[in-house]
C-alpha positions as CSV (number, residue, x, y, z in Angstrom):
1,M,101.2,-60.9,48.9
2,D,100.4,-64.7,49.4
3,Y,98.0,-66.0,52.1
4,Q,100.7,-67.1,54.5
5,K,102.4,-63.7,54.5
6,H,99.0,-62.0,54.9
7,M,98.3,-64.2,58.0
8,E,101.7,-63.2,59.5
9,L,100.7,-59.5,59.5
10,T,99.7,-58.0,62.9
11,P,96.1,-56.8,63.3
12,I,97.4,-53.2,63.3
13,K,99.2,-53.7,60.0
14,R,96.2,-55.3,58.5
15,F,94.0,-52.4,59.5
16,L,96.6,-49.9,58.1
17,G,96.5,-51.9,54.9
18,L,92.7,-51.5,54.8
19,T,92.9,-47.8,55.2
20,K,94.6,-47.5,51.9
21,H,91.6,-49.1,50.1
22,P,89.7,-46.4,48.1
23,Y,86.4,-47.4,49.7
24,F,87.6,-47.2,53.3
25,G,86.9,-43.4,53.5
26,F,83.3,-44.0,52.4
27,V,82.7,-46.5,55.2
28,V,84.2,-44.1,57.7
29,I,81.8,-41.3,56.5
30,G,78.9,-43.8,56.8
31,L,80.0,-44.8,60.3
32,F,80.4,-41.2,61.3
33,L,76.8,-40.4,60.2
34,A,75.5,-43.6,61.8
35,L,77.1,-42.5,65.1
36,G,74.5,-39.8,65.3
37,Q,71.7,-42.3,65.6
38,V,73.6,-44.4,68.2
39,L,74.4,-41.3,70.3
40,G,70.8,-40.2,70.1
41,Q,69.5,-43.6,71.3
42,F,71.7,-43.3,74.4
43,G,70.6,-39.7,75.0
44,V,74.0,-38.2,74.4
45,I,72.8,-35.8,71.7
46,G,69.4,-34.3,71.1
47,T,66.8,-35.4,68.5
48,S,67.3,-32.3,66.3
49,L,71.0,-33.1,66.0
50,V,70.3,-36.7,65.2
51,R,67.9,-35.6,62.5
52,S,70.5,-33.3,61.1
53,F,72.8,-36.3,60.6
54,G,70.0,-38.2,58.9
55,Y,69.2,-35.3,56.5
56,T,72.9,-34.7,55.8
57,S,73.3,-38.3,54.6
58,I,70.3,-37.9,52.3
59,Y,71.3,-34.5,51.0
60,M,74.8,-35.8,50.3
61,I,73.4,-38.3,47.8
62,V,71.9,-35.3,46.0
63,G,75.3,-33.6,46.1
64,L,77.0,-36.6,44.6
65,G,74.7,-36.5,41.5
66,F,75.1,-32.7,41.2
67,A,78.9,-33.0,41.4
68,L,78.8,-35.3,38.4
69,L,76.6,-32.9,36.5
70,L,78.4,-29.6,37.4
71,G,81.9,-30.7,38.6
72,Y,82.5,-33.3,35.9
73,A,80.2,-32.5,32.9
74,G,80.2,-28.7,33.5
75,L,76.4,-28.4,33.1
76,A,74.5,-25.9,35.3
77,S,71.2,-26.7,36.9
78,L,68.8,-25.0,39.3
79,G,66.2,-27.8,39.1
80,T,67.6,-30.0,41.8
81,A,64.8,-29.2,44.3
82,G,62.1,-30.2,41.8
83,F,63.8,-33.6,41.1
84,V,64.2,-34.4,44.8
85,G,60.6,-33.3,45.5
86,L,59.5,-35.6,42.7
87,G,61.1,-38.5,44.5
88,T,59.3,-37.6,47.8
89,Y,55.9,-37.6,46.1
90,I,56.5,-40.8,44.1
91,M,57.3,-42.5,47.4
92,G,54.5,-40.8,49.3
93,Y,51.8,-41.7,46.8
94,L,52.8,-45.2,46.0
95,A,53.5,-46.2,49.7
96,K,50.3,-44.7,50.9
97,T,47.9,-45.8,48.2
98,H,49.4,-49.1,47.0
99,D,51.5,-50.0,50.1
100,L,54.5,-50.8,47.9
101,P,57.8,-51.7,49.6
102,L,60.8,-49.3,49.4
103,I,62.7,-51.3,46.8
104,L,59.8,-51.2,44.3
105,V,59.1,-47.5,44.9
106,M,62.8,-46.9,44.3
107,M,62.7,-48.8,41.0
108,V,59.7,-46.8,39.8
109,G,61.4,-43.6,40.9
110,I,64.6,-44.5,39.0
111,I,62.6,-45.2,35.8
112,I,60.8,-41.9,36.0
113,A,64.1,-40.1,36.9
114,I,65.7,-41.6,33.8
115,L,62.9,-40.3,31.6
116,V,63.2,-36.8,33.2
117,G,67.0,-36.9,32.8
118,L,66.6,-37.7,29.1
119,I,64.2,-34.8,28.5
120,V,66.5,-32.3,30.3
121,G,69.6,-33.8,28.6
122,F,68.1,-33.3,25.1
123,I,67.2,-29.7,26.1
124,S,70.9,-29.2,27.1
125,L,72.0,-29.9,23.6
126,R,70.3,-26.7,22.4
127,I,71.3,-24.3,25.2
128,E,74.1,-23.9,27.7
129,G,75.3,-22.0,30.7
130,M,73.0,-19.5,32.4
131,Y,70.2,-20.3,29.9
132,L,70.3,-24.0,30.8
133,A,70.2,-23.1,34.5
134,I,67.1,-21.0,33.9
135,V,65.4,-23.8,31.9
136,T,66.0,-26.3,34.7
137,L,64.7,-23.7,37.2
138,G,61.6,-23.4,35.1
139,L,61.2,-27.2,35.1
140,S,61.5,-27.3,38.8
141,E,58.9,-24.6,39.2
142,I,56.5,-26.6,37.0
143,F,57.0,-29.6,39.3
144,N,56.4,-27.4,42.3
145,E,53.1,-26.1,40.9
146,V,52.1,-29.7,40.3
147,F,53.0,-30.5,43.9
148,K,50.7,-27.7,45.0
149,N,47.7,-28.3,42.8
150,A,47.5,-32.1,42.2
151,Y,45.5,-32.5,45.4
152,N,44.4,-36.1,44.7
153,I,48.0,-37.2,44.6
154,T,50.0,-34.7,46.6
155,N,47.4,-33.3,49.0
156,G,48.4,-29.8,47.8
157,T,49.9,-27.2,50.1
158,N,48.8,-29.2,53.1
159,G,51.6,-31.6,52.5
160,L,51.7,-35.4,52.1
161,S,52.1,-37.5,55.3
162,I,53.0,-41.2,55.4
163,F,53.2,-41.5,59.2
164,G,52.6,-45.2,60.1
165,V,53.6,-46.3,56.6
166,G,56.8,-48.1,55.9
167,A,59.9,-48.6,58.1
168,S,60.5,-46.8,61.4
169,R,62.7,-43.7,61.4
170,E,65.6,-45.6,62.9
171,I,65.5,-48.2,60.1
172,A,65.0,-45.5,57.5
173,Y,68.1,-43.7,59.0
174,Y,70.4,-46.7,58.6
175,T,68.9,-47.5,55.2
176,A,69.8,-44.0,54.0
177,I,73.4,-44.4,55.2
178,G,73.7,-47.8,53.6
179,L,72.5,-46.4,50.3
180,L,74.8,-43.4,50.7
181,I,77.8,-45.7,51.0
182,L,76.7,-47.5,47.9
183,M,76.2,-44.3,46.0
184,M,79.6,-43.0,47.0
185,I,81.2,-46.2,45.6
186,V,79.2,-45.9,42.4
187,T,80.2,-42.2,42.1
188,F,83.8,-42.9,42.7
189,N,83.9,-45.6,40.0
190,V,82.1,-43.2,37.6
191,M,84.6,-40.5,38.3
192,K,87.6,-42.8,37.7
193,S,86.0,-44.5,34.6
194,P,86.2,-43.5,30.9
195,T,82.8,-42.0,31.4
196,G,84.2,-39.6,34.1
197,R,87.2,-38.7,31.9
198,A,84.9,-38.1,28.9
199,M,82.7,-35.8,31.0
200,L,85.8,-33.8,32.1
201,A,86.9,-33.5,28.5
202,M,83.4,-32.2,27.6
203,K,83.5,-29.7,30.5
204,N,86.8,-28.3,29.4
205,S,85.9,-28.0,25.7
206,D,83.0,-29.5,23.7
207,S,84.9,-29.1,20.4
208,A,88.1,-30.6,21.8
209,A,86.1,-33.5,23.3
210,Q,84.4,-34.1,20.0
211,A,87.8,-34.1,18.3
212,M,88.8,-36.9,20.6
213,G,85.8,-38.9,19.7
214,V,83.6,-38.1,22.8
215,S,79.9,-38.1,22.0
216,I,78.4,-34.9,23.4
217,L,74.9,-36.3,23.1
218,K,75.7,-39.4,25.0
219,Y,77.6,-37.8,28.0
220,R,75.2,-34.9,28.4
221,L,72.3,-37.3,28.6
222,L,74.3,-39.5,31.1
223,A,75.2,-36.5,33.2
224,F,71.5,-35.4,33.6
225,I,70.4,-39.0,34.1
226,F,72.9,-39.4,37.0
227,A,71.8,-36.1,38.6
228,T,68.0,-36.9,38.3
229,V,68.4,-40.5,39.5
230,Y,70.4,-39.5,42.5
231,A,68.0,-36.7,43.3
232,V,64.9,-38.9,43.1
233,I,66.6,-41.6,45.2
234,A,67.3,-39.0,47.8
235,G,63.7,-37.8,47.6
236,V,62.4,-41.3,48.3
237,L,64.8,-41.7,51.2
238,Y,63.8,-38.2,52.5
239,I,60.1,-39.0,52.9
240,N,60.9,-42.5,54.1
241,Y,62.8,-40.8,57.0
242,A,60.9,-37.6,57.6
243,K,57.4,-39.2,56.9
244,F,56.2,-35.9,55.5
245,T,56.8,-33.6,52.5
246,I,55.4,-30.2,51.5
247,P,55.9,-28.2,48.3
248,T,57.6,-25.2,50.0
249,T,60.5,-27.4,51.0
250,W,61.4,-27.9,47.3
251,S,62.0,-24.3,46.3
252,L,64.8,-22.4,44.7
253,A,66.5,-22.0,48.1
254,Y,67.0,-25.8,48.3
255,S,68.6,-25.9,44.8
256,L,70.9,-23.1,45.8
257,N,71.9,-24.8,49.0
258,I,72.9,-27.9,47.1
259,L,74.9,-25.8,44.7
260,A,76.5,-24.1,47.7
261,A,77.4,-27.4,49.2
262,V,79.2,-28.6,46.1
263,I,81.1,-25.3,45.6
264,V,82.1,-25.0,49.3
265,G,83.3,-28.6,49.7
266,G,84.6,-29.1,46.2
267,S,83.1,-31.2,43.4
268,S,86.2,-33.2,42.5
269,T,86.2,-35.6,45.5
270,I,83.7,-37.5,47.5
271,F,85.2,-36.0,50.6
272,G,84.5,-32.6,49.3
273,I,80.8,-33.4,48.8
274,F,80.6,-34.7,52.3
275,L,82.4,-31.6,53.8
276,G,80.2,-29.2,51.8
277,T,77.0,-30.9,52.6
278,F,77.9,-31.1,56.3
279,L,78.8,-27.4,56.5
280,I,75.7,-26.1,54.6
281,F,73.1,-28.5,55.9
282,G,74.5,-30.4,58.9
283,L,76.0,-27.3,60.6
284,N,72.8,-25.3,60.0
285,L,70.3,-27.9,61.1
286,G,72.3,-29.5,63.9
287,I,74.2,-26.6,65.4
288,L,73.1,-23.1,64.3
289,Q,69.4,-23.8,64.8
290,Q,70.1,-24.7,68.4
291,F,70.8,-21.1,69.1
292,E,67.7,-19.0,69.5
293,F,69.1,-16.2,67.4
294,F,69.5,-18.4,64.3
295,A,66.3,-20.3,65.0
296,T,64.1,-17.2,65.1
297,N,66.1,-15.4,62.3
298,G,66.3,-17.9,59.5
299,A,67.7,-15.2,57.1
300,Y,71.0,-15.2,59.0
301,S,71.6,-18.8,58.2
302,V,71.3,-17.9,54.5
303,I,73.8,-15.0,55.1
304,F,76.2,-17.5,56.7
305,N,76.0,-19.8,53.7
306,G,76.4,-16.9,51.3
307,A,79.5,-15.6,53.2
308,L,81.0,-19.1,53.2
309,I,80.5,-19.3,49.4
310,I,82.2,-15.9,48.8
311,I,85.2,-16.8,51.0
312,V,85.7,-20.2,49.3
313,I,85.4,-18.8,45.8
314,M,87.8,-15.9,46.6
315,F,90.5,-17.9,48.5
316,Y,89.9,-21.6,47.9
317,P,88.2,-22.0,44.4
318,G,88.8,-25.7,44.4
319,G,86.7,-26.1,47.6
320,L,87.6,-26.5,51.3
321,S,88.4,-30.2,50.7
322,K,91.6,-29.2,48.8
323,L,92.6,-27.0,51.8
324,V,92.0,-30.0,54.2
325,L,94.0,-32.3,51.9
326,T,96.9,-29.8,51.6
327,L,97.1,-29.4,55.4
328,S,97.0,-33.2,55.9
329,H,99.9,-33.6,53.4
330,K,101.9,-31.0,55.3
331,I,101.2,-32.6,58.6
332,K,102.3,-36.0,57.2
333,K,105.4,-34.5,55.7
334,A,106.3,-32.8,59.0
335,F,105.6,-36.0,61.0
336,K,107.8,-38.0,58.6
337,K,110.6,-35.4,58.9
338,Y,110.3,-35.5,62.7
339,K,110.4,-39.3,62.7
340,E,113.6,-39.3,60.6
341,K,115.3,-36.9,63.0
342,W,114.2,-39.0,66.0
343,L,115.6,-42.2,64.4
344,A,118.9,-40.4,63.6
345,Y,119.1,-39.1,67.1
346,K,118.3,-42.5,68.6
347,Y,120.8,-44.5,66.6
348,G,123.5,-41.7,66.7
349,E,123.4,-40.9,63.0
350,D,124.4,-37.5,61.6
């Protein structure tokens, strides 16, 4: 389409053309999450609901990395909490003691995350499946013990606070959403690239992938590097927003919740990661915790998540995102059929 024809399009047609762009949905997700802060500033929704939107945007970044690891490369991990916790303490220590800006802390965190990803990636060459998950869990527990006992760096079990350091919560909120949109774009391009296709081949069969010339070493290392880098970035954003971190947050329960989010939403699409993260984290933090019953009985929130996982695995193994997409296609098909009948009736066609 040349420039003149483009200028002749009505604003509505231009907008409809933009909706077909693959990145449009990512911007919509970002705007939806940003809406939480805007509504909070006008007093439409409470502070706890606003924070649930903020944490959901941060946890979704973790989910994106985990989806590449599990959904594409087929590698199991229960060490997510340790990697995110590592990011929070890197940010907390460097920001508090050296007053480094967010961008420099992020760069340091990414370098450390790459090194950790390489270590875990090499380990994954020797073991697979359940044993790999147990090893990553062990690594996470090692990190957690360091968080508890390295008092000079982490302040131990008292937690590390950076109140008064760095950007305000409002700026940190929008920073997290901006980086989320960027990470969604990066993840989408990885999924559609030869790297994503090689990971899928490796997931289906290592031997078949090798026969097609896929380097198992290269793509296992890449998968873990993606997962750890995403997790550390999310950890940096978490403490930048929350201004506080404590070792108990980064336990096995957190890793399982990330796993649940990816399973419930579906790991094959960005929308699935958003849906799963919103249901597991956003719904719990923003809505269920508003009820006294769930606020005082935290175990029932865990039961809710567990029941949701069971239902999805039994009836929608591809994740709820596939159900939503199927329903949307049926609605579009029904609308198109109705439109054709209406036009036939209007113009007197059979």
